[in-house]
Backbone as a printed PyTorch tensor [residue, N CA C, xyz], in Angstrom:
tensor([[[  8.3130,  11.7060,  12.9130],
         [  7.1340,  10.9130,  13.1740],
         [  6.7810,  10.1490,  11.9140]],

        [[  6.2200,   8.9620,  12.1150],
         [  5.8980,   8.0900,  11.0030],
         [  4.4590,   7.6030,  11.1320]],

        [[  3.7780,   7.4580,  10.0170],
         [  2.4320,   6.8730,   9.9980],
         [  2.5590,   5.4540,   9.4700]],

        [[  1.7590,   4.5280,  10.0270],
         [  1.8090,   3.1190,   9.6440],
         [  0.4000,   2.6380,   9.3330]],

        [[  0.2690,   1.8850,   8.2430],
         [ -0.9980,   1.2740,   7.8470],
         [ -0.7230,  -0.2020,   7.6050]],

        [[ -1.4910,  -1.0900,   8.2710],
         [ -1.3120,  -2.5380,   8.1060],
         [ -2.6420,  -3.1640,   7.7450]],

        [[ -2.5940,  -4.2850,   7.0270],
         [ -3.8280,  -4.9740,   6.6970],
         [ -3.5980,  -6.1850,   5.8380]],

        [[ -4.7000,  -6.7800,   5.3960],
         [ -4.6870,  -7.9210,   4.5010],
         [ -5.3790,  -7.4980,   3.2170]],

        [[ -4.8180,  -7.8990,   2.0790],
         [ -5.3600,  -7.4970,   0.7840],
         [ -5.7380,  -8.7330,  -0.0230]],

        [[ -6.9210,  -8.7100,  -0.6200],
         [ -7.3620,  -9.7390,  -1.5590],
         [ -7.7520,  -9.0380,  -2.8410]],

        [[ -7.2550,  -9.5020,  -3.9660],
         [ -7.5470,  -8.8330,  -5.2330],
         [ -9.0320,  -8.8960,  -5.5650]],

        [[ -9.7370,  -9.8810,  -5.0450],
         [-11.1650,  -9.9910,  -5.3290],
         [-12.0100,  -9.1180,  -4.4120]],

        [[-11.3630,  -8.3890,  -3.5050],
         [-12.0850,  -7.4920,  -2.6230],
         [-12.7570,  -8.1840,  -1.4590]],

        [[-12.4570,  -9.4670,  -1.2230],
         [-13.1380, -10.1960,  -0.1600],
         [-12.7580,  -9.7080,   1.2320]],

        [[-11.7460,  -8.8630,   1.3310],
         [-11.4070,  -8.2920,   2.6320],
         [-12.4860,  -7.3080,   3.0730]],

        [[-13.3710,  -6.9290,   2.1460],
         [-14.4900,  -6.0350,   2.4320],
         [-14.0220,  -4.7370,   3.0800]],

        [[-13.0050,  -4.1430,   2.5030],
         [-12.4200,  -2.9260,   3.0290],
         [-12.5990,  -1.8150,   1.9960]],

        [[-13.1830,  -0.6860,   2.3620],
         [-13.4060,   0.3810,   1.3770],
         [-12.1110,   0.9760,   0.8140]],

        [[-10.9600,   0.7330,   1.4690],
         [ -9.6870,   1.2480,   0.9400],
         [ -9.1800,   0.3960,  -0.2060]],

        [[ -9.7280,  -0.8070,  -0.4090],
         [ -9.2300,  -1.7100,  -1.4350],
         [-10.0170,  -1.5600,  -2.7210]],

        [[ -9.2890,  -1.3650,  -3.8000],
         [ -9.8970,  -1.3220,  -5.1220],
         [ -9.5440,  -2.6360,  -5.8100]],

        [[ -9.7370,  -2.7480,  -7.1090],
         [ -9.4940,  -3.9990,  -7.8090],
         [ -8.0700,  -4.4970,  -7.6000]],

        [[ -7.0730,  -3.6820,  -7.8080],
         [ -5.6840,  -4.0970,  -7.6110],
         [ -4.8910,  -3.0130,  -6.8880]],

        [[ -5.5680,  -2.2410,  -6.0390],
         [ -4.8990,  -1.1100,  -5.4080],
         [ -5.3550,  -0.9160,  -3.9700]],

        [[ -4.5100,  -0.2480,  -3.2230],
         [ -4.8130,   0.1370,  -1.8540],
         [ -4.8220,   1.6590,  -1.8120]],

        [[ -5.8860,   2.2250,  -1.2930],
         [ -5.9630,   3.6740,  -1.1330],
         [ -5.4790,   4.0360,   0.2640]],

        [[ -4.6130,   5.0160,   0.3550],
         [ -4.1640,   5.4770,   1.6580],
         [ -5.2930,   6.2310,   2.3470]],

        [[ -5.3210,   6.2160,   3.6780],
         [ -6.3920,   6.9060,   4.4020],
         [ -6.4130,   8.4040,   4.0950]],

        [[ -7.5930,   8.9940,   4.1800],
         [ -7.7670,  10.4220,   3.9080],
         [ -6.8520,  11.2920,   4.7690]],

        [[ -6.6440,  10.9040,   6.0460],
         [ -5.8230,  11.7490,   6.9230],
         [ -4.3390,  11.7130,   6.5560]],

        [[ -3.9330,  10.8290,   5.6320],
         [ -2.5500,  10.8140,   5.1610],
         [ -2.3440,  11.8540,   4.0610]],

        [[ -3.3800,  12.1620,   3.3100],
         [ -3.2760,  13.0660,   2.1600],
         [ -2.8900,  14.4640,   2.6520]],

        [[ -1.7700,  14.9590,   2.1500],
         [ -1.2940,  16.2780,   2.5270],
         [ -0.4990,  16.3180,   3.8180]],

        [[ -0.4790,  15.2030,   4.5830],
         [  0.2680,  15.1990,   5.8420],
         [  1.5390,  14.3650,   5.7600]],

        [[  1.6490,  13.4930,   4.7380],
         [  2.8590,  12.6910,   4.5890],
         [  3.6830,  13.1950,   3.4130]],

        [[  4.9720,  12.8430,   3.4490],
         [  5.8440,  13.1270,   2.3120],
         [  5.7480,  11.9250,   1.3750]],

        [[  5.1610,  12.0540,   0.1760],
         [  4.9870,  10.9160,  -0.7290],
         [  6.2970,  10.2410,  -1.1260]],

        [[  7.4190,  10.9630,  -1.0400],
         [  8.7160,  10.3780,  -1.3780],
         [  9.2190,   9.4080,  -0.3180]],

        [[  8.5650,   9.3560,   0.8400],
         [  9.0070,   8.4740,   1.9230],
         [  8.1080,   7.2530,   2.0860]],

        [[  7.1620,   7.0400,   1.1670],
         [  6.2650,   5.8830,   1.2630],
         [  7.0860,   4.6010,   1.0900]],

        [[  6.9140,   3.6780,   2.0350],
         [  7.5960,   2.3880,   2.0170],
         [  6.5320,   1.3050,   2.1330]],

        [[  6.5590,   0.3200,   1.2370],
         [  5.5350,  -0.7130,   1.1850],
         [  6.1820,  -2.0820,   1.3120]],

        [[  5.6600,  -2.8820,   2.2450],
         [  6.1220,  -4.2610,   2.4140],
         [  4.9450,  -5.1800,   2.1250]],

        [[  5.1240,  -6.1170,   1.2080],
         [  4.0810,  -7.0730,   0.8330],
         [  4.5350,  -8.4770,   1.2000]],

        [[  3.6810,  -9.2340,   1.8890],
         [  3.9790, -10.6160,   2.2730],
         [  2.8720, -11.5040,   1.7210]],

        [[  3.1920, -12.3730,   0.7450],
         [  2.1610, -13.2210,   0.1460],
         [  1.5970, -14.2160,   1.1560]],

        [[  0.3270, -14.5550,   0.9810],
         [ -0.3450, -15.5370,   1.8370],
         [ -0.6700, -16.7640,   0.9890]],

        [[ -0.1790, -17.9210,   1.4080],
         [ -0.6000, -19.1830,   0.8170],
         [  0.2160, -19.7250,  -0.3360]],

        [[  0.7430, -18.8840,  -1.2030],
         [  1.4650, -19.3680,  -2.3780],
         [  2.3390, -18.2480,  -2.9340]],

        [[  3.3150, -18.6220,  -3.7580],
         [  4.2140, -17.6380,  -4.3700],
         [  3.4130, -16.7970,  -5.3600]],

        [[  3.5500, -15.4620,  -5.2560],
         [  2.7790, -14.5730,  -6.1160],
         [  3.6360, -13.5640,  -6.8760]],

        [[  4.9210, -13.4860,  -6.5770],
         [  5.8060, -12.5100,  -7.2250],
         [  5.1950, -11.1150,  -7.2020]],

        [[  4.9060, -10.6250,  -6.0070],
         [  4.2290,  -9.3360,  -5.8410],
         [  5.1820,  -8.1670,  -6.0130]],

        [[  4.7100,  -7.1380,  -6.6890],
         [  5.4520,  -5.8910,  -6.8360],
         [  4.4810,  -4.7210,  -6.7350]],

        [[  5.0310,  -3.5730,  -6.3830],
         [  4.2620,  -2.3340,  -6.4420],
         [  4.4360,  -1.8110,  -7.8620]],

        [[  3.3550,  -1.7880,  -8.6160],
         [  3.4040,  -1.3500, -10.0040],
         [  3.6420,   0.1500, -10.0770]],

        [[  2.8970,   0.9090,  -9.2520],
         [  3.0900,   2.3560,  -9.2140],
         [  2.3850,   2.9390,  -7.9970]],

        [[  2.7760,   4.1470,  -7.6640],
         [  2.1150,   4.9180,  -6.6180],
         [  1.5770,   6.1710,  -7.2960]],

        [[  0.2540,   6.2700,  -7.3480],
         [ -0.3730,   7.3920,  -8.0400],
         [ -0.7300,   8.4900,  -7.0590]],

        [[ -0.2650,   9.6790,  -7.3200],
         [ -0.5920,  10.8980,  -6.5820],
         [ -0.2840,  10.7900,  -5.0880]],

        [[  0.6060,   9.8800,  -4.6870],
         [  0.9040,   9.6940,  -3.2810],
         [ -0.3050,   9.2270,  -2.5010]],

        [[ -1.2600,   8.6380,  -3.1830],
         [ -2.5450,   8.2800,  -2.5720],
         [ -2.9770,   6.8450,  -2.8690]],

        [[ -2.6330,   6.3400,  -4.0470],
         [ -3.1150,   5.0380,  -4.5100],
         [ -1.9240,   4.1320,  -4.8120]],

        [[ -1.8460,   2.9900,  -4.1140],
         [ -0.7750,   2.0190,  -4.3020],
         [ -1.3060,   0.9180,  -5.2210]],

        [[ -0.7540,   0.8010,  -6.4240],
         [ -1.2050,  -0.1980,  -7.3890],
         [ -0.2800,  -1.4110,  -7.3020]],

        [[ -0.8700,  -2.5820,  -7.0320],
         [ -0.1240,  -3.8300,  -6.8880],
         [ -0.2220,  -4.6620,  -8.1580]],

        [[  0.7790,  -5.5370,  -8.3280],
         [  0.8050,  -6.3950,  -9.5110],
         [  1.4550,  -7.7140,  -9.1270]],

        [[  0.9390,  -8.8060,  -9.6670],
         [  1.5550, -10.1190,  -9.5170],
         [  2.2280, -10.4530, -10.8410]],

        [[  3.5420, -10.6350, -10.8180],
         [  4.2900, -10.8700, -12.0620],
         [  3.9810, -12.2200, -12.6970]],

        [[  3.4350, -13.1640, -11.9070],
         [  3.0870, -14.4580, -12.4890],
         [  1.5730, -14.6000, -12.6990]],

        [[  0.8490, -13.4910, -12.7070],
         [ -0.5900, -13.4270, -12.9760],
         [ -1.4320, -14.1730, -11.9470]],

        [[ -0.8960, -14.3790, -10.7480],
         [ -1.6700, -15.0250,  -9.6820],
         [ -2.6200, -14.0120,  -9.0610]],

        [[ -3.6910, -14.5150,  -8.4570],
         [ -4.5530, -13.6360,  -7.6710],
         [ -3.7570, -13.1110,  -6.4940]],

        [[ -3.9410, -11.8610,  -6.1660],
         [ -3.1760, -11.2530,  -5.0840],
         [ -3.8930, -11.4880,  -3.7590]],

        [[ -3.1680, -12.1140,  -2.8340],
         [ -3.6590, -12.3280,  -1.4700],
         [ -2.4390, -12.1510,  -0.5710]],

        [[ -2.3740, -11.0320,   0.1520],
         [ -1.1680, -10.7290,   0.9040],
         [ -1.4530,  -9.8620,   2.1220]],

        [[ -0.4820,  -9.8550,   3.0320],
         [ -0.4500,  -8.8730,   4.1080],
         [  0.3380,  -7.6820,   3.5850]],

        [[  0.0200,  -6.4910,   4.0770],
         [  0.8150,  -5.3240,   3.6950],
         [  1.0730,  -4.4420,   4.8960]],

        [[  2.2130,  -3.7770,   4.8490],
         [  2.5510,  -2.7320,   5.8060],
         [  3.0430,  -1.5470,   4.9920]],

        [[  2.4140,  -0.4020,   5.2020],
         [  2.7890,   0.8180,   4.4870],
         [  3.1920,   1.8530,   5.5300]],

        [[  4.3730,   2.4270,   5.3690],
         [  4.8270,   3.4730,   6.2780],
         [  5.2070,   4.7030,   5.4620]],

        [[  5.1210,   5.8590,   6.1050],
         [  5.5170,   7.1200,   5.4680],
         [  5.8400,   8.1300,   6.5550]],

        [[  6.7870,   9.0090,   6.2560],
         [  7.1480,  10.0660,   7.1920],
         [  6.1310,  11.2000,   7.1270]],

        [[  5.8020,  11.7590,   8.2720],
         [  4.9630,  12.9480,   8.3120],
         [  5.7650,  14.0730,   7.6510]],

        [[  5.1090,  14.9030,   6.8710],
         [  5.7840,  15.8940,   6.0070],
         [  6.7440,  16.7920,   6.7730]],

        [[  6.3780,  17.3210,   7.9350],
         [  7.2580,  18.2280,   8.6640],
         [  8.5430,  17.5460,   9.0940]],

        [[  8.4530,  16.2650,   9.4890],
         [  9.6320,  15.5220,   9.9300],
         [ 10.5630,  15.2700,   8.7510]],

        [[  9.9880,  14.9090,   7.6000],
         [ 10.7840,  14.6440,   6.4100],
         [ 11.5360,  15.8950,   5.9600]],

        [[ 10.9300,  17.0610,   6.0940],
         [ 11.5860,  18.2940,   5.6720],
         [ 12.6980,  18.6790,   6.6320]],

        [[ 12.5420,  18.3630,   7.9150],
         [ 13.5400,  18.7330,   8.9140],
         [ 14.7770,  17.8370,   8.8380]],

        [[ 14.6260,  16.6140,   8.2980],
         [ 15.7350,  15.6600,   8.2530],
         [ 16.7740,  15.9960,   7.2240]]])
């Protein structure tokens, strides 16, 4: 089984989403302890202009820190998937 999180991210927080921090996306509370952090997969799609987006780091399997290599403001769609822990262990 897999969990999926989709959304739009703005570095200025204009998406008005409590999961968005200054340059990070927080995974939902129900993911903590239920997913295998080693199976987190992140897809970033820039909106409007080239941003050279990368995932800078994943902290504690909970916080996804984004970075723009060309110092552009981050405005993108994201899809985050992860395997549920029991499924990952059985595979």
